[in-house]
N, C-alpha and C positions, 0 to 999 in steps of 0.2 A: 241370838240373831232371829229376826222375825221371819216366821215362818213362810210368810207372803213373799218375800223378797227373791228367794231362787226362783221360783215360778214365774214371777212377773217378769224378770230379765230373761228367762227362756223363750216366752212367748212372744219375744221381739223378734225371735230368728226363727224359730223352729215351729213346724205344723206336723199335728199329728194326724197319722193316715192309716187306713188298714186294707189288707187285701184279704177277700172273704170267698171262702169254697163253701156254700150253703147246702144244708139237706137239698135233694131234689128227687124229684119223681118226673120221668120222660112225659112231657104233654100235660102235666096236671098242674096249671097255671096257679089255680088257688093253693095249693099246698105250697110251690116254690114262692109264691108273693109272702104268704104267712112268714115262711123261713126267713127271707130276707128281711120282713120287719122285725121279727122276734131277733134277727141278728142285729139290727139297727138299735133296738132297746139297749141290747146288753153293751154295744159299742158305745152308746151316749154315757155311760157311766164311766169309760176310758178316758174321756176328753176327744174322742176321735172327731175330726172335722171334714174328713172326705174318705167314704168307703167304695171300693172298685170289687163289682161283682163279677163272674164269669162270661164269656161269650155266649150269647142266646140264653142266659141264665134263666131269662122269665120262663120259657117254653122247654128248655132244654135243649142241647147242642143236637143230640141224636134222634130228633123227630123226624127225618127224613122226610118221606112224602107227605107228611101229615103238615107242613109247612103250606102247602097249597091248600089247607083247609081253612076256609074265612071264618070258622068259628074260633081257631085256635088263634087266629091273628087278632080278631076282636077282643077275647080275654086279654092278651097279651097288652093291647090300649088300656084296657080296663084297669089291669094290675098297673101301669104308670101313673094312673091316678089316685090308685091305693099308695102307691109309693109317694106320691108328691105328700099326701095327707102325713105320711109317717116321717118325711123328711122334715116338713114346718114343726112338728112335735118335737122331733128329737134334736134338730139342729144340725144333722149331718147330712152333707151332699152326697150325692149318689151317683155313680156310673154303672148301669145296668145293661145287658145283651137283650136285645130280641128281633123278630123278624116284621121289617115295616115295607109294606105294599107303595110304590111311588108310580103314579102313570102307567101301571099294569107291568110293573116290575116288581120283584122281589129282592130287599137288600137285606143282608146281614149286618146289623147296626148296632151301635152303643148310643145309649141316650145320657146326657149329664141333667141330673134334677138338683135345684136348689130350693130354697124355701118359698120360692115365687111360683114353683112350677117347673115346667120342662124348660131347660135352658138351649138346647141344640142338640142336633142328631150327626153322628160320624158314620158313613158306611164303611163296610170293609174295602180295602184297596184291591188285595191279592187273594184270589179264591184257589186253595188246592184242589189239584187233579190228579192226586195220587193213587196208589192201590187202595189205601185205606178210604181216603176221601175223595169226593168229587162234587163239590159245593156248587159248581157250576149248573148241576142239574136243578138247583132250585134257585140260586142267588146269580144277581147280575154284578159285574164289577163296578166298583164307583165311579169309573173314568166315564159311562155312558149316562151318569146321571147328570141331566141339564139345569135343572131349577135349584134356586139358591135357597127356598124356603119351603116350609112343610105346613100343612095344618094337622096336628096331631092331637090328640088328648085334651083338645079344647085350648089349643094355643097354636099360635102362629110361631115358628122359631126356624133357626136357620139349619139347613141341612147340607153338609159337604166335608170334604177331607181337608180344606183350607181354614178351617176353624181353629183358633186359639182363645180359650177361656180365660179372660182375666179376671181375677178376684176384685171386685172394689173396694173392699176392705182391706186387701194385702197384696200390694201392687207388684210385689216379687213374686207372687205365686200365679204363673201362666201355665196352663193346662192345656195340653195335646194329646190326642186319642188315637192310637193305633190297634189294630185289632188281630190277633194271634198270628197267623201267617204272614201279616205283614212285617213282623220282626224278622221273620226267617228268609228274607229276600235279599238279592244284593245292594239293594239302594232302599233301606226303610223309610216309609214317610216320616217317622220321628226325627231324622236328620233333618230333613228341611223344617219340621215344626221347631227343631231346637234353634237354627240358624236365626229362624223368624222370631224368635224371642220366648218360645216355651221352656220353662224351667222345671216342669213335672211332666213325664210322659206316662199314660196310663194306658195298660193292655189286657183287657178283658179276653181271654184264651180260652180254649178247650182241647189243649194240647193231650192226646192220650199218652201213655205210659208203656216205654218200652226199654229193653236193657240199654243201657247206658245213657239214655234220653236225657233224664235228669239234670246229667252234670253239664252234658252241651247244652240245655235249655239255662241252666245257671251261667254259664260263659256268657252266652248271648246276651241275657240280660244286664251281668256286669259290664260286659265289652262296651254296649251300646249306651248304658249309662255314662260310660267314660267317654266316649266319641262327643255324644251330645253334652257333655257337662252339665247333666241333668239326675233328677231324681226319677227312678223308671220303676212304677209300680205294676206288677205282673200278677195275675191270678188265672188259675185254670180250673177247669170244671171238675168237681169232685165225682167219688166212686157211685155216685146217685144216676149218673148217664149210663145207658145202655151198654151193658157187658156182652151182647151178642157176638161180638169181633173184637172188641178193644176194651182196655180198661182204663179209666180216669183217675188219676191220683190226687186232684186239687191241690197242685203245688201252688204256695204263694211265696213272692220274691219281691223286695223292696233293696233296690240299689242305689248308691249315690255316688256319682263321679269314680265310676271303675270300682267300688267297695260294696260288698254286700252287707246291709244292716242288718237285714232280719229275713228269716227263712221258715216257712211253715212246714211240720211235719207231713206227709203226704199219707194216702190210704184211710184217712179217718172216716168213720162210717156216720159222721152227724156234723151239724154246722161246724166250721171251723176257721178260723180267722189269724191273722198276724198283723201286729202293731208296729209303727217306728215312729219317730220323730224326723221329720227331714229338715236339714239345714238349708234354707232358701238364703240366708244371708252370704254363708259359705259359696255357694253356687254362684250368686251375682258376683262376689269377688274375684273367684277362679275365672269366670268369663272375662273380666276386666283385664287379667293379668294373662289371658292367652289371646295374642295377637291374631294367631290363626283364626280363630274362630270368630272374633270380630271382624276381620278382615273378608269373612266370607257370608256376614249377614244377609238376611233377604227379607228384612221388615216389612216391605211392602206386596209380597206376594201372599199374604193372607188376610181373613176377615176375623178382627176381633171383637170376642162377644163377651159382654160384660156379665158376672153373675156374684151372688154374695156366700163367700166362703164363712158360714154362720160358726157361732160358738156353739158347743155341745148344751142342752137344754138342762141335763141332769147335773145334779151335783156330783163332780169326779172324784172318783176314790183311787185314780191310778197314780203312780209316781210321777215325780216332775219330771222325768226323762224317761222316754222310752227308746233306748238305743244304749250300748255299749261305750262308756268313755272310759279308755284303757289308763291306767296310772302312768303305766311307760308308754307314750306313744309311738317310740322310735324302737321298740322290742316287740315282736310278735309274741302273742300269748301262747299259740300253740307250738309244742315241742317241736315237730317236724318243721313247721315255717320258720321257727326260729333258728333252727340249725340250717337249713337253705339262707338265710338271711344272712347270718353271720359268716357262711361259705362265701357270698356272693360280695359282701362287702371286704373281705380280707382278699379275695382275688383282685378285686378293683385296685386296692391300695398296692398290692403287689406289683400289679401290671403297670399302674403308673410309675412305681420307681423304677421298674425295668426299662421303660422306654426313657425314663431319664439317664439311666446309667449306660444304657446304649448309645444316647446323643453323645456322652462324655467317655469314651473308649478309655478302660484302664483307671477309670476313677473310683475310688474306694468310697463307700459309706462311712462316714463316721457319726456316731451317736452317742449323746450324753445318756448313760444308763444310772439312775437313781434307785431302782429296786423296786419302784410304783407302777400303777396300772398301766399309764401312758406310755412311759418309755421301754415298758415291757413289750406292750404291743407293737411298737415302732420296731422295737430288736426283732421280733418275731417275721414282720413285716421285710425288713432287710435280708434276713436269711431265707426266705421264700424266694425272695427276688433274686439273689445271688444264684440260688439252686436252679430257677428258671433258667437263668443265662449260662449254666453251664460252669459258674466260677466257685471257686473253694469258699467256704463260709468263713476261712481265716482273713478273707479281704476286707470284712466287717471290723472297723476298728472301734470298741466301744469303750467309752473312757467314764470310768467313775471320779466323780469329784467331791468327796464327802465335806462337808463345812459344820460350821458350829450346831444345826439342827438336825444333821443326820442320826439316824438310829443305826445300832448295831443289826437290827433284823434287815434294813433297806439295803445296807452296804453289803451284807453277806449275800442276800438275794441277788444283787447286780453282780458280784463277782462270779457266782456259783450259774447264772443264767448264762454269762458270757462263755465261761467254760463249757458248759454243756452244749452249748450250740457249736462252738468250735470257734468262735470270735478271737480276735487278739484282743487283749485287755489290758489298757492301762489305769492306773490309779494315780491321781494328781490332787491331792488335798489342797483347799482354797484358803484354810484358815489365815495362814501369814499374809498373804496375798491380800484378803480383804482387810485384815487389822490394818497392814502398811497402807493402804487405799484410804481407808476412813481416816486414819491420824493425818495422812496427806491433805484431806479437804477439811481439817479440823472439826471432823465430829466427835462428840463426847464419847467417851468409853463408857459402857454400859446403856447408852440409850438405844433400845431396840424398835427404833421407828420406821417408816418406809423406805428410809435412806439405808438402814441397815440391812434391810431385806434385799432390796433392789441392789445394792453393791454385791452382794452373793449371786443372783440371777446373770447380771452382767459379767462379772469374772468368769462365771462358766460359760458364757457364751463367747467370751474373749479367748478363752482356752481352746473350744471348740474349732472355732472359725481358724486360729493359728496354725492349730494342729491339722486340720484340714489342708492348709497351703502346705505345709510341710510333709504331710503324706500324699499329696496328690489327690485329694478327696472332696466330697462335699459335705456337708452337714445336713442331717436328716433330723427334722423338727420334731417334736413329739406330742406339741399342744393339740386339745382337742376341740371340737365345736362348742362344748358349753363354756369353757374357758373363753375362748373368742367372744362369745356373744356376752359373757360377762366381763371381758377386760381382764381376767383372772389371769394376768400374765406380765410381765416387765418389759416395756417398751424397750426395743433394741436390746432385749435380753433373750428368756426364753421364747419371747413374742418371734425371734428371728432366726431363721433358717435359710437353706437353700431348697430344700425340697421338703414340705410340710405332710406326711404321710397320713396323720391321724386329723386333721383340720376340719373335716366333715363327719367325723364319727362323735356324737354326743357321749358324755360321760356315761350316762346309764346304758349304752350300748357297749362301751369299751369291754367291762368285766364280761359280757357275755361272748363276745368275741374271743376273749382268751380262753374263756371256759369251752367255747368250741375247739381252739386248738390243743386243750386237754384231751378233749374227747379222741381227737385225730391223732394225739402221740401215743407212739408204741413203747415210749421209754418211762417207767415209771418213776425214775428221780426225776426227769423233765417235768412230769405231769404233778408230782408234789411240790416243786418249787415254784409251778403257777399257782398252786392253789394257795401257797403261803402269800404270794404277790396278791391274789385276791380278796385275801383276807386281812390285808394290809390297810389301817385307816388311810383315807385321803388327807394328804398334807404336804405342803411344800417345804416343810422341813426347813425353814430358814430362820427360826427361833432358837436359843439354847436351848439344851435339854434340861429336865427338871435333874434334881439332885439324886433322884433314881433312876436317870438315863430315861424318862418318859418324855412323851411329847408335849409342848407348850400349846403347839398351834394345829388346830383341826379346820381344813377349809369349810365345813359345811357347819361349824359353830360359827363362823364369819359371815358367811353367805346365805346360809339357809340350806335345804334340802336340795339337792341335785336332780332328786325325783321332781320334786317341784319345778325348778328351773327348767327342766328339759320339757317338761310339760307345758310350762308358759311359753318357752321358744317354739315348740311345735304349734301352737295354736295363735301365737301371733304372727309368726312368719309365714308358715306354710297355710294356715285356714284365716288370715288376716282379721282375726278376731279382735274386739274392741276390748278395754279391760274389764267392764262389768261381766262380759260374756265369759272371758278367760276364767275371771274368779268364779261364777257359777258351776262351770264345768268342773274347775277344780274342787270346789266344796263336795260334789258329787261323787268324783273318782276318788277322792282322798276322805271321803266320809269314814270317820272312827280311826283315823291315823292322824290328821293335822286337824285342830280347831280353826274355825273361818278366820280369827284373828291372825293368827300365825300364816295362813295363806295368804292375807291380803298384805301383810308386811312384808312378806316374801316378794310378793308380786312388785311391789313399790320397789323394793331392792332391785328386781329384776329391771323394771322401767329405767331406774336411775343409772344404772351400772350399763345396760344397752346403749343408751344414748351417749353417755360420757365417754365410751371404748370405742366410739366409731373411729377416731382417729387411727387407733391400732389396727382395725381392720381395713382402712385405707392402704396400708403399707403391708398388707400381707403378703407373706411368700406363696409362691405355687404351690398347690397341693390337688389330691383330686377328689373331685366330687364322687361322694357315693351314694347320696339320698336324695331326697326331695327338698331337704333343707341344707342350704349352704349359705356362707355369707362372704364369698370371696368378691372383692370390690370391682373384678373385671367382668362379672354377669350376673351373679346371683343376687346380690345385695349393693344397692348403691344410694348413699345417704349422706348429706352433708353432715362433716364432721361437728360442727356446731349447731345442730338442730337441736330445739329444744323439747322436753319431755313435758312441759307444763299441762298440754293438753290431756295427755294420759295419766298424770298425776292426779291433776284435777277429778277426773273421774274417779281414781281410786280414793280421794277423799270424801266425793259424794257417797260412795259405798260404805266408807266409814259411818257417815251420818245416818245411813239409812239402816246399819246394822245396831245402832243404840237403843 
């Protein structure tokens, strides 16, 4: 694989940014400027294109009455000129904080600098007047500013809170700026800026550290990035600020649409920074999909200011991507978060089934149990629903339907699980019925093709439906989200049920939910059986066993890894990514596990099957949505059943050529 392919693909969507807490001395403008410039030199080697420095970082936030000193303010203006030279040399745009006098008033302001010099100034809208801070002693609120332009550092530049800085070399990069306290208000300026088009919000801050404040700050930044459907770049002053009454930690945060993608350690006694790549393509797609956002747009209420978002001048030595790309995006990596996630998924599944059973009083859940992952999860959900309704677990009618490919292990698991949870269990073999049916339609004996396989799936569904009629029940489906995406189900066979409890749970998450059930179980026998299920190879068990009783058929041998398919599903549906981007991200996430050629071949399989299987999803039964990715035709995914995958496969083929 050509080394340049992945970075070039990622550069189409991602922009590398940094939030910085430089070393600082209060009122020592020369020292502070030198520290900022030194940081820019280091960041240029990392490929950073925008660096955000703290509030009033050129002078120091805690200068207090020294802000009245003309000497300090003149030095700050001179520092901007020095920063302009450094920006042009390094190729990194800068947002820096400083005090600026305009018509006899002082403003706490942030200035944007690109390679051509100062671009614009944004004054602080909300000035704190708490016990710790009383900024109105020195500064005026932005609302009293009348002029829209400012002569500063040798340039005439726009000034105001209504500025959105549009990168002329990257149209999706639209930058809005708010300062510290602005974020903590009831209605932060960033909301209006986002509705007017800003995709990136920068917040140079000087927030002090108090017990519990970091968590609150983190929540504010994360939530505001979600409300704005934007990237939010936050940095606060570091320990160099005065410690007379307060301590500053230098907290750097980079969030994107409700997710924290990078965070700095606090209390570093030297210059520190945090770098991340923000995904502008995803943010643009997310806004298109969010009708509430587009309905409230206010594009005419701002001034758009063009600037150059340059490329770093130094030869980059950084990795192709500076953010974590999880291999299993549906499964939290943190143990505590994963446990909470699984609990929530299971609760939604059980609650949905509860409501359906309450709507049909006295109805029994009827479930086909194979001893595999999906049917085991469905069984556990059925038991939880019955218990929540105060009904006996024997109301669950579990039916084992062994066929030519059923193994002793899975049959045993099915029987034991049903017995352990107290369900009524029936075993109805399908061998003779399938053989008779295939003979009746003239299917050659010994031909193990798709007809042979689907006949078994449809026979099992026929049994379940008819037994449900017989027992006064509803058939509970077992198929999962990954199978629905890939069409790995038989139309009008296991594709069909009367309520599909697993339909929004991806295959990579199913096993973890069962493992969570193990951790919740006080029954060691039950836990051991569930572990056996989790260790069972994924197979539809539709082909006759080998002479030694082994499986002839393993799903991932045919489809490719479910880890890959679920990765593709998340990025294609949730993040609206095109094939070249999905491929590049997968190469990074699965480096050392799957070769690029395998990833690309599996991606082509995903697109072919996803498009070809839409007709199955168009006839999908009801089932509860548990996550942000779902494929219900009644709301979450609408697509023509005969849509062509040609565009997507063509881009995959272009990738093949680029890798040779």
